[in-house]
Every structure is written in C-alpha cells, then in structure tokens.
C-alpha positions in Angstrom: -116.2 -168.3 -190.4 -119.1 -167.7 -188.2 -122.6 -168.9 -189.2 -126.0 -168.9 -187.5 -129.1 -171.0 -187.8 -132.4 -170.5 -186.0 -135.6 -172.6 -185.7 -138.7 -170.8 -184.4 -141.8 -172.1 -182.6 -140.7 -175.7 -182.0 -143.5 -177.3 -180.1 -141.6 -178.4 -177.0 -140.9 -176.5 -173.8 -137.6 -174.7 -173.5 -136.8 -176.4 -170.2 -136.8 -179.8 -171.9 -134.7 -178.6 -174.8 -132.1 -176.9 -172.6 -131.2 -180.3 -171.2 -129.9 -181.4 -174.6 -128.4 -178.1 -175.8 -126.3 -177.8 -172.7 -124.5 -181.0 -173.7 -123.3 -179.7 -177.2 -122.3 -176.1 -176.3 -118.6 -175.7 -176.9 -118.2 -179.1 -178.5 -116.6 -179.9 -181.9 -119.3 -180.3 -184.6 -118.6 -184.0 -185.1 -118.8 -184.6 -181.4 -122.0 -182.7 -181.2 -123.5 -184.8 -184.0 -122.6 -188.0 -182.1 -124.1 -186.7 -178.9 -127.3 -185.7 -180.6 -127.5 -189.0 -182.6 -127.3 -191.2 -179.5 -129.4 -189.0 -177.2 -132.8 -190.5 -176.1 -134.5 -187.1 -175.9 -137.0 -186.0 -178.5 -135.4 -182.5 -178.5 -132.2 -183.9 -180.0 -134.0 -184.3 -183.4 -134.9 -180.6 -183.7 -131.5 -179.4 -182.4 -129.6 -181.8 -184.8 -131.6 -180.2 -187.7 -130.6 -176.7 -186.6 -127.0 -177.7 -186.1 -126.8 -179.2 -189.6 -128.3 -176.0 -191.0 -125.7 -173.9 -189.3 -122.9 -176.0 -190.7 -124.4 -175.8 -194.2 -124.7 -172.0 -193.8 -121.0 -171.8 -192.8 -119.9 -173.8 -195.9 -122.1 -171.6 -198.1 -120.6 -168.5 -196.6 -117.1 -169.8 -197.1 -117.8 -170.7 -200.8 -119.3 -167.2 -201.4 -116.2 -165.6 -199.9 -113.9 -167.8 -201.9 -112.3 -169.4 -198.8 -111.8 -173.1 -198.0 -113.6 -174.5 -195.0 -113.0 -177.8 -193.3 -116.1 -178.9 -191.4 -113.9 -180.7 -188.9 -112.5 -177.4 -187.7 -116.0 -176.0 -186.8 -117.3 -176.0 -183.2 -120.5 -174.9 -181.5 -119.7 -171.4 -180.3 -123.2 -170.5 -179.1 -126.2 -172.6 -178.6 -129.2 -171.4 -176.7 -133.0 -171.9 -176.3 -135.4 -169.0 -175.9 -139.1 -169.4 -174.9 -141.5 -169.0 -177.7 -145.2 -168.4 -177.8 -147.5 -170.3 -175.4 -150.8 -171.6 -176.6 -153.4 -171.4 -174.0 -156.1 -174.1 -174.0 -158.7 -175.2 -171.5 -159.5 -178.6 -170.2 -162.9 -179.5 -168.7 -162.9 -180.5 -165.1 -165.4 -181.6 -162.5 -168.3 -179.5 -161.4 -168.3 -177.5 -164.7 -164.9 -175.9 -164.0 -162.1 -175.4 -166.5 -158.3 -175.8 -166.0 -155.8 -174.1 -168.2 -153.4 -176.2 -170.3 -150.3 -174.4 -171.4 -148.7 -175.7 -174.7 -145.3 -174.2 -174.7 -142.9 -173.7 -177.6 -139.3 -172.6 -178.0 -136.8 -171.0 -180.3 -133.4 -172.7 -181.0 -130.3 -170.7 -182.0 -127.0 -172.3 -182.9 -123.8 -170.5 -183.9 -120.9 -172.4 -185.3 -117.4 -170.9 -185.8 -114.0 -171.9 -186.9 -111.4 -172.8 -184.3 -108.3 -170.5 -184.3 
C-alpha cells in the first residue's frame, strides 16, 4: 500500500535538509522515526512530521480499501527534497551599497510502501 505526503515551502535550504533525508531513505519506518528523533539537525523536525503524515495516509488508504495494514511492515521507498521559492531581500552595506540576502525554502516528499 503506497502512500505519499508532501510539505511545501519549508523555510530551510534544500542542501541542509538533504543531509537528514539521505539517512532515512530505504529504512524501515520505525528505524526512520528513531533516526529522526535523535538527530541534532533542525530539519529532522519537519521531515519527521512529513513521515508521520505519509504513514497516516497509508493507514487511511488501507482502511478505505478494507485491507489490514501493519505499520511495522512499511518502509521509506522514496524521500527527496526539491528546492522551493527563494525570497530575495537586501542588506545595507558600507558606502551606501546593498548586498542580496537569499532566503531559501524547500519542498519535502516522502513515499512509504509495504515490503513484499
């Protein structure tokens, strides 16, 4: 039973979030929860939220189809980060100049599936 969850426009750069999502790709869902819970990275909070949403979507889909689904059988089949919109701001510098400040965001996608 495949289920997907997405989170859009999370205010963190994709480069920072990819460090965390690479650790959970292909892992069992319970192992992924443990990795995210004990990670020191701020990105793990957002990714954990999306992973829990994907698992909830899978259980809902199974209930709608009348099937039984054990959460322990799920694993992270796909997990990736795409770059989102970049906010462009300006910072005042010396001699009346301005320097751009790029505030990056990202989109998180997690797909969980049942192991066969």
